[in-house]
N, C-alpha and C positions, 0 to 999 in steps of 0.2 A: 403537359405538367414536367419543372425542372425538378429532377428529382437527386441530383448531383449535390453529394456531402463532399467539403472539405476539411480536414483532421489536423490543427497543427501543432505541432512542438519544437523547438529548436532547445530544448530539456533534454528530452526521452530517447531511450534509444525508438526505430522502430518498432519492436518486437517486445513494448513493455508491455508488462498484465494488460494493465485495465484499457492503457489505450487499447491497444490489437484485438489480443487476443479473446476483451470483451467488450466493447466497445464496436470498434467497427467490423469487429466477424458477423452482429448480431443486426447489423445495417447490415449487413451485408446481405444476409440472408430475410432480414427484410424484403428485400428486392430494393434499396437506395445502392447510387450511384455514388462508389465510395474513393477515395485518394484522400494521401494522406502522405505530410508532410513532415519528414523528421530525421534525425540523424543514421542515418546507412550507409553499405560502401559502397553503393549501384542502388541505380533506379531501374524498377520489379513488378508486377506481379503477384499477390502470392492472397491463395486462400481466397482471389476476386477482387482482392486490396491491391490498386496501384500504387504505388510507393516512389515518391518523389524523394533521393537519397541529397539530407546535409551534410556534410562537408563536419567529420568532429574536433572540435575548438579544441587549442590546447589547455586555453584556463578560461576561467569565467568572465573575464573583459573581453575574450575574446567572442567568443559565444553573443554577451550582449551588444555589444560593438558589433560584430556582424552576421550573424547570425540572422539577428531581426529584423532588419531592410533584406537580407536574404526572405528570409520567410514572407515578406510584404512586396516583395517582388516576382516569387513564383506562388501568392494564393491570387493576384489580380490580374494570373493567366490562366487560372482555373474557369471563373465566369460559376462559380456556385451558384447551388441558393442559399448551401447556407456554411457558414464555416464555425467549426468547432475547436479552440486552442484550449492548452493546455499549462503555462503557464505565466505569470503573473507579469516578468517583463515582455510578455507579448500583448500586454494590453492596449499596449496604443500601438498596434497591428490590428487586433482586435478595434477598436476609436477609429481608424479610418475607412478599414472595412464598412463601419456600421453610415458614416459617413457619404459611402459609396450607394446606402441604396441596401446594404447584405443583409440577411436574418443572421445576428453573432448571439454567439452559448460561449461564455465562462465557465470553465469548469475548472472546477479548487479544489486543490488535491490533500492541502495542508490548510494550518494556519497559520497560514504567512507571518502573521505579524509577531505570534505566541513563538513561533517558531525559529525567528531572526534572535532574542531573547537566551536562549543557546548556542545562539553560529560564536565557537570560542576563534575563528579568525576575522571578529567583527573586535575594536576595543570593547570594553565591559563602559564604559565613558559613553558610546554611542548609543547603543545599541536600546534606550528606549529609547531616543530620536527620532534612528530610523525606524523602529517600529511603529511608530504614532505615522511619520509621513506615508507606509509603506500601506497600511490602516485606511487612511483619507481617502489616499489613492484607490482604490480597489475599491473603496465602499462610493468614490464621485464613479468612478464609470463606470461599474458596475449599473446601475440608473439607468445607461443609456443601453446596454445588452437587452438583446431579448430572450437573455432564455439564462441564468446561474447555473448548476451541476454542482454540488460537493459530493465529495467522498465518506462525509461522516454528516447527520441528521444535528452536532455539534457546533460544527460548522457551515452550514445553513442558516443559523441563530442568528452569525454576523449578516445575514442578509435579508433580513427582517424586514425591512422596506422596498425589497425588488417581492412584489405580488407572482415571480411568477421562478423565484428560486425552489427549489427541489434536492434530496440526497438519494442521490446512486450511489447505493455503498457499495464498496470495494469487497463484496465478499467474494468466497471462492466458484466457479465451473464446476458445478456436481460428477465429480469421477465415478466410472462403478469398479471400477479396478479396487476403489477401495473396500466395498463389501466384502473379495475377498480375507479369508479371517489370514491376521498378523503371521509373521513368525514370530517362535515364546524361545529366546536362551534361557534357559532353567541356570543357566551356572554365573550370569551379568544380567546387571540390572543397567537397564543401555534408555539415559535418556540427552534429546537431543533438541539443539539447536538448528533456524534455517533463516541465514539472514545476515545484512552484514555487524561488523565487529566492529563497534564503537563505544569511548566511556561513559557514553549516556545509555546505553542499550540494558546496563548492570551489566559485564562481563565478564568484570572484577568481580562482583560480589560472590557471581557466581561461582567462581573458578575457585574463592578462598571460602566457599559451601560447601565445598566437592573435596578442601583438606579437613573437614570440619564432623563430615560420616563419617560414621561408628568403621575403621578401617579393617572390621572383622567383615565388610558386606561389600565385596564387590561391585564396583560400579562402573559406569565407563561414560559420560558424554559426546555425541558425537555432535560437534560443531562445524555446518555448514555456509561459510562466507567468505573473507577477505576483513583483514584489519584495512583499515581505510588510510593508518599512520603504520609506519614501520616502525616507530618509538613508544606509538601504544603498544605494538606485538610484539616489542623485547621485554618490553615493561609485565604483561599476561603472561608471554610464557616462563619470565624467572617464578611465578611466582608456586609453589610445591603441589597445590593443586591441580596444577597439569598436567602430571604423572598417568594423573585419571582425564586426561583429556585425550577424543583421535581426530584431529585439526583435518579437513581433510579442504580446506579451500576450496575455490570457486568452485559450485557443484550444479549442470545445469538441471534444469526448469523440470524435463524430462527424467532424472534418475533420481529428483525428490521423493514421490511415492513409495517407487522403493526399499530408500530411505526407514521414509514414518511406519513403515510397513515392517520393520523388526528396531523399531522403537519402544517402550514400556509407559515413555513415558513427556511431554513438549512441555519447555518450558519459556518462559516470557516474562523475565521481569525487569523491563525497560525501569528508568531513575528520573524522579517526580519532575520529570524539567514542564515549562507548563507548555509545550506543545503536544505532552503524550497523555498528561491525564484526563482527555477524556479522544486520545485518537482511538483505529480502531483496529488495529495495527491485524492483515492478512496471515498472520501467521497463526493467530489465535484461532480465529474458526478453521485451519488448516488443518493444523492438532487435531481437531475435533471432528475432521472431514471422518480423516485417519483413526478416528473409533481411540485418541489418544486423550490416557487423563492430564492434567494442564498445574503446572503451577503458574502461578502469574501475579504479576503486582494488586495490591490493594487498592486503586485506586476504583475507588466509586462504579461506574461503569462496569468495570473488567470485574468486580466484584456481581453486578447482578445479571454481566451475564453467565461466568463461568461457575460462583455458588449457585444463581440462583438457576443455574439448569442443569445445578451438582452433577457438574464435567469436573469439578479439579479442586485444586485448596491456593487463598490468594494470602501471598504474604508481603511482608515488608521487606523494599527491593532493597532498601541503604542496609540490611541485619543479615550479613549472610549467614548464622546463625537459625532465623526465622529459616531462612529456604533448605537449609542442611534440613530442620526438621523437618519438613517440608517431604524433601528428599525421605526421610526415611520410613517417613508414616508413610506414603506411597511404596516403599519395598515389599514393607511390613503388610499391605494389604491387599494380595492380589484379587480376590476374590471386587473386593472395592474399586479396583483401578475395572474391570473389564466392567464395571454397573459404570462406573462414572465417562468411560470412553462408547457404551452403548447412550449413550446421554445425550455424548454431545454431538454424537452424530446423528441422534435424530431429531436433535432443537439444530440443525445445520438441511439437514430434508426437508425439516419444517419453515423453516425460517431468512437466517442466517445462507442464501444461496444465490450467487450469480440471473437464475432463469428468472427470479422473483425481478429482481432489481431491475432486470433486461424489458422485462412488461413500464416501467417508470421508462427506463433513457424514452423508446418507442415513442410514448405518450409528447413526450417532447418534442420525438420530430414530426409527428400526427399531426400533431395541435399546429407550431408553425407554417408548414406549408398547405393545411385545408384555409388559417388565417390570409397565405397571401393569398392563396386560390378565389375563397372572396373579396377579397379586398379588389382583384383583378376585374372578379365578374358583377358587381357594381357599379 
């Protein structure tokens, strides 16, 4: 039986958390022969995964026109049993592989048609049309694929006509290190944000909220992440509340757990953009795993997770005053913070973890391999 799997991405780097650390390592552990074609600086084998390197393109156009045919060429040389691609721009590659008799899985990370509605680089007048075209292409092509894997339950609903669509959610890999008692700094309340820094992530509102917090209450926001746009960075740095910020820039993922242990609360206040309202950002669950109480946007799905598990406070992300009030509330409630942190970690241990999602991923592959074997034997 051919158990060779080829994972494809022209957008994500080779060591993308969902692709490499979760999916490929899970498949290798289960006994599959895994090759990953993705952006990297060299061909190499890491943790049993054979990486075939793609060059890093200079821009989006070069990526789409240059890397897509390159991915197809490299894919055809692998002669894998299953091809699993992660980017909508690789739909043509997946379609060609399918016509050649290969098993093909499309992994959908985002609700792309809604994401397009928030793309600042696209003229507003064109966004609705492009979103509709993208949705039509995705829905039509997906019917030819052997499996659809989505990052959230909500995205899965977009593929209701595909009887093999399943959500394999992007929950954290359980880390025993988070069971260690967190460092506590009694002199200052340490709020933390981890992730890319741009406007629709609610960074402006968070910084403005810091200014509104009672000046007699020592407060620091540790920001781990890079600003995508230099002009936006300058705008944020000019805000008075930025005086309370320690901006660390990009931080290696291995250093994040230690920073979370030193924090008193995590914050994630994305703005109510179409693609965010029903999203499930990984940082939300990483805060929970680290036993941190959370301040989060009051989207219905997020309220169900945060307030439903009694692990934080939800606020209107558009109102800095609401965010400031939530910060002050948690600052004044050390016992409640500890209880919320305990509740969040327990929820991750019980249901919001990769170990449970990995079972679903492996079931997809097992069903495809068994189906192929049965057909050969008939």
